[in-house]
C-alpha positions as a printed Julia matrix, in Angstrom:
185×3 Matrix{Float64}:
 -32.6   -17.07   -6.64
 -29.26  -18.38   -6.78
 -26.09  -16.64   -5.67
 -23.64  -15.94   -8.49
 -20.06  -16.65   -7.66
 -17.76  -14.2    -9.34
 -14.71  -15.88  -10.61
 -11.61  -13.8   -11.05
 -11.08  -12.72  -14.68
  -7.96  -14.1   -16.46
  -6.28  -10.76  -15.98
  -7.0   -10.69  -12.32
  -5.7   -14.12  -11.82
  -2.64  -13.04  -13.75
  -2.07  -10.09  -11.56
  -2.57  -12.18   -8.32
  -0.09  -14.87   -9.68
   2.39  -12.06  -10.42
   2.02  -10.62   -7.05
   2.49  -14.02   -5.28
   5.72  -14.57   -7.45
   6.97  -11.19   -6.32
   6.23  -12.0    -2.69
   8.02  -15.38   -3.13
  11.12  -14.35   -5.1
  11.42  -10.54   -4.64
  11.64  -10.22   -8.27
   9.42  -10.4   -11.38
   9.77  -10.75  -15.04
   7.25  -11.36  -17.7
   8.59  -14.88  -18.02
   8.33  -15.66  -14.28
   4.92  -13.9   -14.17
   3.56  -16.12  -17.06
   4.94  -19.29  -15.39
   3.36  -18.24  -12.04
  -0.01  -17.68  -13.87
   0.26  -20.88  -15.75
   0.19  -19.14  -19.12
   2.54  -18.58  -21.97
   4.46  -15.25  -22.12
   2.48  -14.34  -25.24
  -0.57  -15.07  -23.36
   0.44  -12.83  -20.46
   1.5   -10.11  -22.91
  -1.92  -10.16  -24.52
  -3.07   -8.53  -21.28
  -0.05   -6.69  -20.28
   2.21   -5.62  -23.28
   5.06   -4.49  -21.06
   6.49   -5.18  -17.72
   5.57   -1.73  -16.42
   1.83   -2.53  -17.16
   2.05   -5.64  -15.25
   3.89   -4.05  -12.3
   1.31   -1.17  -12.36
  -1.47   -3.67  -12.18
   0.28   -5.42   -9.21
   0.75   -2.06   -7.45
  -2.98   -1.28   -8.07
  -3.94   -4.45   -6.46
  -1.72   -3.77   -3.35
  -2.92   -0.24   -3.14
  -6.79   -1.29   -3.52
  -6.21   -3.67   -0.63
  -4.63   -0.84    1.42
  -7.62    1.6     0.63
 -10.05   -1.07    1.86
  -8.01   -1.53    5.06
  -7.56    2.23    5.58
 -11.34    2.85    4.99
 -12.05    0.21    7.72
  -9.59    1.82   10.06
 -11.0     5.17    9.56
 -14.53    3.89   10.1
 -16.03    6.17    7.49
 -17.16    5.39    3.94
 -15.7     8.39    2.38
 -12.23    9.44    3.5
 -12.2    12.63    1.57
 -14.66   14.2     4.15
 -12.71   13.02    7.15
 -10.39   15.49    8.95
  -6.78   15.13    8.27
  -6.09   14.15   11.76
  -8.66   11.19   11.57
  -7.1    10.1     8.23
  -3.61   10.18    9.75
  -4.8     8.27   12.82
  -6.24    5.63   10.46
  -2.9     5.52    8.58
  -0.97    5.2    11.79
  -3.16    2.3    13.01
  -3.06    0.57    9.65
   0.83    0.84    9.35
   1.29   -0.44   12.75
  -1.1    -3.47   12.3
   1.88   -5.45   10.98
   0.12   -6.79    7.73
   2.85   -5.53    5.31
   4.98   -8.09    3.36
   8.0    -7.78    0.96
   5.73   -7.83   -2.11
   4.1    -4.73   -0.96
   7.34   -2.95   -2.02
   6.44   -3.56   -5.65
   7.43   -0.12   -6.65
  11.06   -0.7    -5.63
  11.37   -4.32   -7.36
  12.62   -2.93  -10.68
  15.15   -0.06  -10.56
  14.04    0.79  -14.25
  10.43    1.21  -13.12
  10.98    2.8    -9.82
  10.24    6.4   -10.75
   7.02    5.74  -12.65
   5.79    3.24   -9.95
   6.65    5.52   -7.19
   4.84    8.38   -8.89
   1.74    6.14   -9.33
   1.86    5.09   -5.65
   1.96    8.63   -4.66
  -0.96    9.66   -6.74
  -3.04    6.86   -5.16
  -1.93    7.15   -1.46
  -1.66   11.0    -1.31
  -5.3    11.75   -1.0
  -5.22    9.8     2.11
  -2.28   11.79    3.56
  -2.74   15.18    2.18
  -2.4    17.99    4.61
  -4.26   21.12    3.39
  -2.22   24.41    3.15
  -4.3    26.12    5.75
  -3.2    23.8     8.56
  -1.11   25.79   11.13
   2.68   25.0    11.12
   2.76   23.3    14.48
  -0.1    21.0    13.47
   1.52   20.36   10.24
   4.63   19.37   11.97
   2.72   16.76   14.21
   0.92   15.36   11.16
   4.18   14.93    9.23
   5.94   13.46   12.31
   3.05   10.95   12.7
   3.06   10.1     8.95
   6.88    9.61    8.81
   6.61    7.28   11.87
   3.96    5.3    10.09
   5.83    5.26    6.71
   8.87    3.98    8.57
   7.0     1.15   10.33
   5.3     0.19    6.97
   8.63    0.05    5.11
  10.3    -1.71    8.03
   7.55   -4.35    8.29
   7.51   -4.83    4.59
  11.35   -5.09    4.34
  11.64   -7.04    7.6
  14.77   -5.01    8.39
  14.28   -4.8    12.16
  11.9    -7.35   13.47
   9.33   -5.74   15.84
   7.27   -7.52   18.36
   3.73   -6.39   19.32
   5.03   -4.35   22.33
   7.44   -2.26   20.12
   4.73   -1.83   17.4
   2.4    -0.54   20.25
   5.03    1.84   21.49
   5.43    3.41   18.0
   1.73    3.42   17.44
   1.2     5.29   20.86
   4.01    7.75   20.12
   2.62    8.63   16.7
  -0.93    8.92   18.12
   0.27   11.11   20.85
   1.72   13.46   18.25
  -1.66   13.65   16.72
  -3.42   14.53   20.05
  -2.04   18.08   19.55
  -3.8    18.43   16.17
  -7.37   19.62   15.93
  -7.37   19.76   11.99
């Protein structure tokens, strides 16, 4: 039996090229995405009739990669059954791993699309970070603090505002994880 090698679809290749263009230039248009993918603008628009559709596809590509990494950090195949503190620990560890890039900020790349892309982002990432209503207030505060630290690290690494070395990232990770030691949720 021979192994079948799955080649990316034309649509997948276009999304990958658009993501690479966004990482390189920090901006993306239908024209620049078509050039990056080596297709005509009408060829790109056959798959993505609007810039919002293309940007949503790029965002989904980024989020799918994140979900795979978060699942690996969690060490469990189904995050929905994991305790909220374990999900938050995985999120902190993932955010402090330092693998974020500017293209990961896709939802901020176009001011006209920011609201819809941010809403899409929240819908995909929120299940990972949801804190049930019955979590006691002191635990909720610790979970929120750890999340905000991780969110800040992620944004900082993706935007490269404040270069952090490994020791600084380890310190932030340790502080966030220490907050989570108080949580038994």
